[in-house]
Each structure stands twice: as C-alpha cells, then as structure tokens.
VEXDREN-2710 file (C-alpha; in Angstrom, 1 decimal):
% VEXDREN-2710
k/r/px/py/pz
1/MET/0.0/0.0/0.0
2/GLU/2.9/2.4/0.8
3/LYS/4.5/1.7/-2.5
4/ASP/1.3/2.5/-4.3
5/SER/1.1/5.9/-2.5
6/ALA/4.8/6.8/-3.2
7/LEU/5.8/9.6/-5.5
8/GLN/7.3/8.2/-8.7
9/TYR/10.1/9.7/-10.9
10/GLU/12.1/8.4/-13.8
11/GLY/15.8/8.5/-14.4
12/CYS/18.9/9.0/-12.2
13/ASN/19.0/12.8/-12.5
14/PHE/18.3/14.8/-9.3
15/LEU/18.5/11.7/-7.1
16/ARG/19.9/13.6/-4.1
17/GLN/17.1/16.2/-4.3
18/ARG/14.4/13.5/-4.3
19/LEU/16.0/11.5/-1.4
20/VAL/16.5/14.7/0.7
21/LEU/12.9/15.9/0.2
22/ALA/11.5/12.4/0.8
23/THR/13.4/12.2/4.1
24/LEU/12.2/15.6/5.3
25/SER/8.6/15.2/4.3
26/GLY/8.4/11.5/5.3
27/ARG/7.0/10.6/1.9
28/PRO/8.2/7.4/0.2
29/VAL/9.5/7.7/-3.4
30/ARG/10.0/5.3/-6.2
31/ILE/12.5/5.9/-9.0
32/VAL/12.3/3.8/-12.2
33/ASN/14.3/3.5/-15.4
34/ILE/17.7/4.3/-13.9
35/ARG/20.2/4.0/-16.8
36/PRO/18.3/1.2/-18.5
37/ASP/20.3/1.4/-21.7
38/ASP/23.8/1.7/-20.3
39/VAL/26.4/-1.0/-20.5
40/SER/26.1/-1.2/-16.7
41/PRO/22.4/-0.5/-16.1
42/GLY/21.0/0.5/-12.7
43/VAL/22.4/2.4/-9.7
44/THR/26.1/2.9/-9.5
45/GLU/28.5/2.3/-6.6
46/PHE/28.5/5.9/-5.5
47/GLU/24.7/6.0/-5.4
48/ILE/24.7/2.9/-3.2
49/LYS/27.2/4.6/-0.9
50/LEU/24.7/7.5/-0.7
51/PHE/21.9/5.1/0.4
52/ASN/24.3/3.7/3.0
53/LEU/25.0/7.2/4.3
54/LEU/21.3/8.0/4.6
55/SER/20.8/4.7/6.5
56/GLU/23.6/5.7/8.9
57/ILE/22.0/9.0/9.9
58/THR/18.4/7.8/9.9
59/ASN/16.5/5.1/11.8
60/ARG/14.3/2.5/10.1
61/SER/14.8/3.8/6.6
62/THR/14.1/1.2/3.8
63/VAL/15.8/1.0/0.5
64/ASP/14.6/-1.7/-2.0
65/ILE/16.6/-2.1/-5.2
66/SER/15.3/-4.3/-8.0
67/PRO/17.5/-7.2/-9.2
68/SER/18.4/-5.2/-12.3
69/GLY/19.2/-2.1/-10.3
70/THR/17.0/0.1/-12.5
71/THR/14.2/0.6/-9.9
72/VAL/14.6/2.0/-6.4
73/PHE/12.0/2.3/-3.7
74/TYR/13.0/4.5/-0.7
75/LYS/10.9/4.7/2.5
76/PRO/12.4/7.3/4.8
77/GLY/12.8/6.9/8.5
78/SER/13.5/9.4/11.3
79/LEU/16.6/11.5/11.3
80/VAL/18.8/10.5/14.2
81/GLY/22.2/12.1/13.3
82/GLY/25.0/11.2/15.7
83/LYS/28.5/10.2/14.9
84/VAL/29.2/8.5/11.6
85/GLU/32.5/7.5/9.9
86/MET/32.5/6.2/6.3
87/ASP/34.8/5.7/3.3
88/MET/33.0/7.0/0.2
89/GLY/35.4/5.8/-2.4
90/VAL/36.5/7.7/-5.5
91/GLY/33.4/7.5/-7.7
92/ARG/32.3/11.0/-6.7
93/GLY/33.8/13.8/-4.7
94/LEU/32.9/14.3/-1.1
95/GLY/30.9/17.4/-2.0
96/TYR/28.3/15.0/-3.6
97/TYR/27.6/13.6/-0.1
98/LEU/28.1/16.7/1.9
99/GLU/25.3/18.4/0.0
100/VAL/22.8/15.9/1.4
101/LEU/24.2/16.3/4.9
102/CYS/23.9/20.1/4.8
103/PHE/20.3/19.8/3.9
104/LEU/19.4/17.3/6.6
105/ALA/21.8/18.0/9.5
106/PRO/19.8/20.8/11.3
107/PHE/16.8/18.5/11.6
108/ALA/18.3/15.5/13.2
109/LYS/17.7/14.2/16.7
110/SER/21.2/14.8/17.9
111/PRO/24.1/16.9/16.5
112/LEU/25.8/15.5/13.5
113/ASN/29.5/14.5/13.6
114/VAL/30.4/12.9/10.3
115/ARG/33.9/11.9/9.1
116/LEU/34.1/11.0/5.4
117/ARG/37.0/9.8/3.4
118/GLY/37.4/10.2/-0.4
119/VAL/38.1/12.9/-3.0
120/THR/38.0/16.4/-1.5
121/ASN/38.9/18.3/-4.6
122/GLY/38.2/17.5/-8.2
123/ASN/36.9/19.1/-11.4
124/GLY/33.2/18.6/-12.3
125/GLU/31.5/19.2/-8.9
126/PRO/31.7/21.4/-5.8
127/SER/34.7/20.8/-3.6
128/VAL/34.6/20.6/0.2
129/ASP/36.3/24.1/0.1
130/LEU/33.4/25.6/-1.8
131/ILE/30.8/24.1/0.5
132/LYS/32.7/25.5/3.5
133/TYR/33.0/29.0/2.2
134/ALA/29.8/29.3/0.2
135/TRP/27.2/27.0/1.9
136/LEU/27.9/27.3/5.6
137/PRO/27.4/31.1/5.7
138/VAL/24.0/30.7/4.1
139/MET/23.1/28.0/6.7
140/ARG/24.1/30.3/9.5
141/ARG/21.7/33.0/8.3
142/PHE/18.7/30.6/8.8
143/MET/19.8/28.8/12.0
144/PHE/19.2/30.5/15.4
145/ASP/22.2/28.8/16.9
146/ALA/24.9/27.8/14.5
147/GLU/27.7/27.4/17.0
148/GLY/29.5/24.2/16.1
149/LEU/28.7/24.3/12.4
150/ASP/32.0/23.6/10.7
151/LEU/33.7/21.6/7.9
152/LYS/37.3/20.7/8.7
153/ILE/39.6/19.3/6.0
154/VAL/41.7/16.8/7.9
155/LYS/43.4/15.4/4.7
156/ARG/43.3/16.5/1.1
157/GLY/42.6/13.9/-1.5
158/LEU/42.7/14.8/-5.2
159/ASN/41.6/12.8/-8.3
160/PRO/42.0/10.0/-9.2
161/ASN/42.9/8.2/-6.0
162/GLY/41.5/10.5/-3.4
163/ASN/42.2/9.3/0.2
164/GLY/41.3/12.6/1.7
165/GLU/39.3/13.1/4.9
166/VAL/36.9/15.7/6.2
167/LEU/35.0/16.2/9.4
168/PHE/31.6/17.8/9.2
169/THR/29.8/18.9/12.4
170/CYS/26.4/20.6/12.7
171/PRO/24.2/21.4/15.7
172/ILE/20.5/20.7/15.6
173/SER/17.9/23.5/15.2
174/ARG/14.4/23.4/16.7
175/GLN/13.2/25.8/14.0
176/LEU/14.6/28.0/11.3
177/ARG/14.2/31.7/11.2
178/PRO/12.5/33.6/8.3
179/VAL/14.7/35.9/6.3
180/GLN/14.3/38.9/4.1
181/ILE/17.6/39.4/2.3
182/GLU/17.4/41.7/-0.8
183/ASN/20.6/43.7/-0.7
184/MET/23.9/42.0/-1.6
185/GLY/26.1/45.1/-0.9
186/LYS/29.4/45.8/-2.5
187/VAL/32.5/43.5/-2.5
188/ARG/34.8/44.7/0.2
189/LYS/37.5/42.0/0.3
190/VAL/38.8/38.8/-1.4
191/ARG/40.4/35.9/0.3
192/GLY/42.0/32.8/-1.2
193/VAL/43.6/29.5/-0.5
194/ALA/46.0/27.8/-2.9
195/TYR/46.7/24.2/-2.1
196/SER/49.2/21.7/-3.3
197/CYS/49.6/18.0/-2.6
198/ARG/52.6/15.8/-3.3
199/ILE/54.2/18.4/-5.5
200/SER/56.4/21.5/-5.1
201/PRO/54.7/24.2/-3.1
202/ALA/56.1/26.7/-5.7
203/LEU/53.2/25.8/-7.9
204/ALA/50.6/27.0/-5.4
205/ASN/52.6/30.3/-5.0
206/ARG/52.5/30.8/-8.8
207/CYS/48.7/30.3/-8.7
208/ILE/48.5/33.0/-6.0
209/GLU/50.6/35.5/-8.0
210/SER/48.5/35.3/-11.1
211/ALA/45.2/35.4/-9.3
212/LYS/46.2/38.2/-7.1
213/ALA/47.4/40.3/-10.1
214/SER/43.9/39.9/-11.7
215/VAL/42.0/40.8/-8.5
216/LYS/44.2/43.7/-7.6
217/HIS/42.9/45.6/-10.7
218/PHE/39.6/46.1/-8.8
219/LEU/40.3/45.8/-5.1
220/ASN/43.1/46.3/-2.7
221/ASP/41.9/44.3/0.3
222/VAL/43.2/41.0/-1.0
223/TYR/44.9/38.2/1.0
224/PHE/45.8/34.7/-0.1
225/HIS/47.7/31.9/1.7
226/THR/48.9/28.5/0.7
227/ASP/47.9/25.1/2.1
228/HIS/50.8/22.7/1.3
229/ARG/50.1/19.1/2.3
230/LYS/52.6/16.3/2.3
231/GLY/52.8/12.8/3.7
232/LEU/49.6/11.2/4.9
233/GLU/47.8/14.6/4.8
234/ALA/48.3/14.9/1.0
235/GLY/46.2/11.9/0.0
236/SER/47.3/9.5/-2.8
237/SER/47.4/11.8/-5.9
238/PRO/49.5/14.8/-6.8
239/GLY/47.9/18.1/-7.8
240/PHE/47.1/21.7/-7.0
241/GLY/44.4/24.3/-7.1
242/ILE/43.0/27.5/-5.8
243/ILE/39.8/28.7/-4.1
244/LEU/38.8/32.4/-4.1
245/SER/36.1/33.9/-1.8
246/ALA/34.7/37.4/-2.1
247/GLU/32.8/38.9/0.8
248/THR/30.5/41.9/0.5
249/THR/29.6/44.7/2.9
250/GLU/26.3/42.7/3.7
251/GLY/28.1/39.5/4.6
252/ILE/27.3/37.8/1.3
253/TYR/30.0/35.3/-0.1
254/PHE/30.8/34.5/-3.7
255/VAL/33.2/31.6/-4.3
256/SER/35.1/30.3/-7.3
257/GLU/37.6/27.4/-7.6
258/ARG/39.9/25.9/-10.2
259/HIS/41.8/22.6/-9.9
260/SER/44.7/21.2/-11.9
261/ASN/43.9/18.4/-14.4
262/SER/44.3/14.9/-12.8
263/PRO/47.0/12.6/-14.2
264/ASN/44.5/10.2/-15.8
265/SER/42.2/12.8/-17.3
266/GLY/43.9/12.7/-20.8
267/LEU/44.3/16.4/-20.7
268/ASP/47.5/18.4/-20.9
269/PRO/49.2/19.3/-17.6
270/SER/47.8/22.5/-16.0
271/VAL/49.9/25.7/-15.9
272/PRO/49.7/27.3/-12.5
273/GLU/49.4/30.9/-13.9
274/ASP/46.5/29.8/-16.1
275/ILE/44.8/28.2/-13.1
276/GLY/45.0/31.4/-11.0
277/ILE/43.7/33.6/-13.9
278/GLU/40.8/31.2/-14.6
279/ALA/39.8/31.1/-10.9
280/ALA/39.8/35.0/-10.8
281/GLU/37.7/35.2/-14.0
282/ARG/35.2/32.7/-12.5
283/LEU/35.0/34.8/-9.4
284/PHE/34.3/37.9/-11.5
285/SER/31.6/36.0/-13.3
286/GLU/30.0/34.9/-10.0
287/ILE/30.0/38.5/-8.7
288/TYR/28.5/39.7/-12.0
289/ARG/25.7/37.2/-11.6
290/GLY/25.0/38.7/-8.2
291/GLY/22.3/37.7/-5.8
292/CYS/22.5/37.2/-2.0
293/CYS/24.3/33.9/-2.2
294/ASP/26.6/31.9/-4.4
295/ALA/25.0/30.2/-7.4
296/THR/25.8/26.8/-6.0
297/ALA/24.0/27.6/-2.7
298/GLN/20.7/28.6/-4.3
299/THR/19.1/25.2/-3.5
300/ILE/19.9/25.3/0.2
301/ALA/18.6/28.9/0.5
302/THR/15.3/28.0/-1.2
303/LEU/14.9/24.8/0.9
304/PHE/15.4/26.6/4.2
305/MET/13.0/29.3/3.1
306/ALA/10.4/26.7/2.5
307/LEU/11.0/24.9/5.8
308/GLY/10.9/28.1/7.8
309/PRO/8.1/29.2/10.1
310/LYS/4.7/30.2/8.7
311/ASP/6.0/33.7/7.8
312/VAL/7.1/35.4/4.6
313/SER/10.7/34.9/3.5
314/LYS/12.3/36.9/0.7
315/PHE/15.6/36.2/-1.0
316/VAL/17.2/37.7/-4.1
317/LEU/19.2/35.4/-6.3
318/GLY/21.1/35.7/-9.5
319/PRO/19.9/33.9/-12.6
320/LEU/18.4/30.6/-11.4
321/SER/20.5/27.6/-12.2
322/THR/18.9/24.6/-13.9
323/TYR/19.5/22.5/-10.8
324/CYS/17.7/25.1/-8.6
325/VAL/14.7/25.2/-11.0
326/HIS/14.2/21.4/-10.8
327/PHE/14.6/21.7/-7.0
328/LEU/11.8/24.2/-6.8
329/ARG/9.6/21.8/-8.8
330/HIS/10.5/18.9/-6.5
331/MET/9.7/21.0/-3.4
332/LYS/6.2/21.6/-4.9
333/ASP/5.7/17.9/-5.2
334/PHE/7.0/16.9/-1.7
335/LEU/6.2/19.9/0.5
336/GLY/3.5/21.7/-1.5
337/VAL/5.4/24.9/-1.4
338/VAL/5.1/27.3/-4.3
339/PHE/7.4/30.3/-4.7
340/LYS/6.5/33.7/-6.1
341/ILE/9.3/34.5/-8.6
342/GLU/9.6/38.0/-9.9
343/SER/12.4/39.9/-11.7
344/TYR/14.5/42.1/-9.4
345/ASP/15.9/45.5/-10.4
346/PRO/17.5/47.4/-7.6
347/LEU/17.6/50.6/-9.7
348/LYS/13.9/50.6/-10.3
349/GLY/12.4/54.0/-9.3
350/LYS/15.9/55.5/-8.8
351/SER/17.1/58.8/-10.3
352/ALA/18.6/59.1/-13.7
353/GLU/22.0/59.5/-12.1
354/ASP/21.6/56.2/-10.2
355/GLN/20.4/54.4/-13.3
356/LYS/24.0/54.7/-14.7
357/LEU/25.4/52.6/-11.9
358/GLU/26.9/49.2/-12.8
359/ILE/25.0/46.6/-10.9
360/GLY/26.0/43.5/-12.8
361/CYS/23.5/41.1/-14.3
362/ARG/20.0/42.4/-14.8
363/ASP/18.4/38.9/-14.7
364/LYS/18.3/38.7/-10.9
365/VAL/15.1/37.3/-9.4
366/LYS/13.4/37.8/-6.0
367/LEU/11.9/34.6/-4.5
368/THR/9.0/35.0/-2.0
369/CYS/7.3/32.2/-0.1
370/VAL/5.5/31.4/3.1
371/GLY/7.2/28.6/5.1
372/VAL/5.5/25.4/6.0
373/GLY/6.4/25.8/9.7
374/PHE/8.7/22.7/9.7
375/GLY/9.8/21.9/13.2
376/ASN/12.5/19.5/14.3
377/LEU/10.3/16.8/15.7
378/ASN/13.3/14.5/16.0
379/LYS/15.0/16.7/18.5
380/ALA/15.3/15.2/21.9
381/LEU/13.4/17.1/24.6
382/LEU/14.9/17.6/28.1
END
C-alpha cells in the first residue's frame, strides 16, 4: 500500500534532491528506469554509498533495489544524526555527499558529527572548500544557533585516487528563522587558498601570484595563503588548485575554484598561472551574476526558506540555475510549497544618475514564499 502511494520519478538525475525531500517530508519515493540502456544499467557504486550514508543518519529507513538495479524504492525513517564514519570511495567527490548532509543535519535528533574519506577536490563538482566558504554562511543565516557548524579538511585527497578526509559537524535546530535578504552590498575583500599535494609548493605560489594580479585591478583588500600538504595529509594523488572567496559589505559570499587536471584525465598538464587567472575570472563572473548567495547555494537557500516558520521569507538570487529550477519543482511535489518569482531591479524607481550605476547582471530574481512551519520533531526534549 505504501509503494502505491509513493511519488514516482524516472531516471537517475536529481537523485539527491528526491531523497532529501523524501526524508524531510516523510513521503516514500520510487525511481524507475535508472540508466536502463547503459552498458552497466541501474544504480552505481557511489549511489549505493549515498543510500548507505542515509541509512547511517536515519532510523528504520528502507531501500529496495530491484535485481536489475534500474528501480529503487525509498521509504524514509526518522533523522537521528549522531557520529558517523564512512569511506565514500573515489566514484564522486565528497561534495556529492556533503550536499545531502547540509540539507538534513539541522533537523536530526542529535548533533551530526560525520567523518568522510574520499576525494576532497576534483573538477566537475563542488569541492569541500566551496561548501565550506559558500554554503555554511547561508546555513548560519537561517539557523538560530549555528555554534559548532564547521567543515574541517583533515586530509586533502585529489583525483583520481583520493584518500582525503573531512570532518563535518552541525548542531540541531528546533526551527529555522524567516529571512528577508534583498541587498547584496558591495564587494569589500577577497580571500583565497592555494593548495598543493605531493608536488612542489612553488606551484601554489604561482597560482596566487597570477590570481592576485587579476583581482588587484579592482580591489586592494586581497589576502591569499597556501595550504601545502605532504605525507599522509596529502592523499594519494598529486595536484594543486586555488579557491577564491569574495565577501560583500552585507556578509554575502561568492566563491570560485579551479583545480589542476588529474594525471589520468587525458588532458595536458595544467599551468599554475592559467589556473590562477581562470579562478579569478570565475569569481568575477560569479560577482556579476550577483544575488544574495553563491550560485551553488541557491538550493539550500530555497529549501530553508520553504522549511521556515509560517511567515514570509524573501531572497534575491542571481539567474536561477537549472539545478535550482528542478529543486523548486520537487519542493512543490513533496512539500506543497510554491514560490513567487519576480524579476528584481535594484535601480527601479531611482534617479537618472543612479540608473547609470553598474549593478551586474539584470536577470536577478526575487523569490518569496511562506514557510511550512517545519519543526524538528526528531530533537530530543529535556
């Protein structure tokens, strides 16, 4: 009977969104036709590790996978949190799993303390650094008490062999706060970290020099430092990269990153100066897009708006990413929350002189919704 009442989706895309919303709403979900025409059809190893991670932080969750692996039925249990330690392999970066933890951690029964091992930095998906500098500040805006919210990089592990390690801790929250954030402010400082593993630290310094030269054209408050790892803290693969973070006068963060090509990627070796320049250009592009959070953090901002108290929340975002658009559609299915989306022009109604100001992209949107009043029913009462 439960399987008959489950929401049904097709394909492997947006699997994390569906599992997260099913867990929060308590609604079972069935996903069919998962890679039916691939050489290796069905769920992959990294998706199975995701199911295992959900089983570790929940109680009495049920995952039924068909013999062919192309159909999955997930019945969520209660979020218990606690201390978890897992090896996630090298199929996907740790950012793939940390996204799920960031969504669910505030609503667990006990504070989350998760130690994950795998790939910390790699091209193709958000690194643990990006989640630390772009996502956690957004979470702090919605949580009443964010003391203890942290993401520590114990070991760096680059593609292809990984062997990195991170420690994610998050307190529980009885309820989220409504927010009305419409002013992104002006960029006031830029910070950066250049890391290197199992190679000469001079490559990280060269990344910093080129990135700093690009940023210094627009801003003087610039400070970068290096994070050179060796031995056991450097993982199992050589490489380097850089992460840049711009903070505005309103406490908004924009983040960019660029990593060197991995040895088995088939691409030419990366030049440190090019890596630094590309990271700076990506940061400029992110600032131009604007909004009150980084583009990668749009989903967590909209989710916490929807889960907030029964009050109006407003949030200005840059152009909506495709991933966020699908997330809004999934929230309508699972939570019944519909957002009002309208174009946002901060210069509307301003004087002719103000109209000449450079405000970046004109495709910003303002999202408005009334929260569902989601409370942490899993939280233990004293």
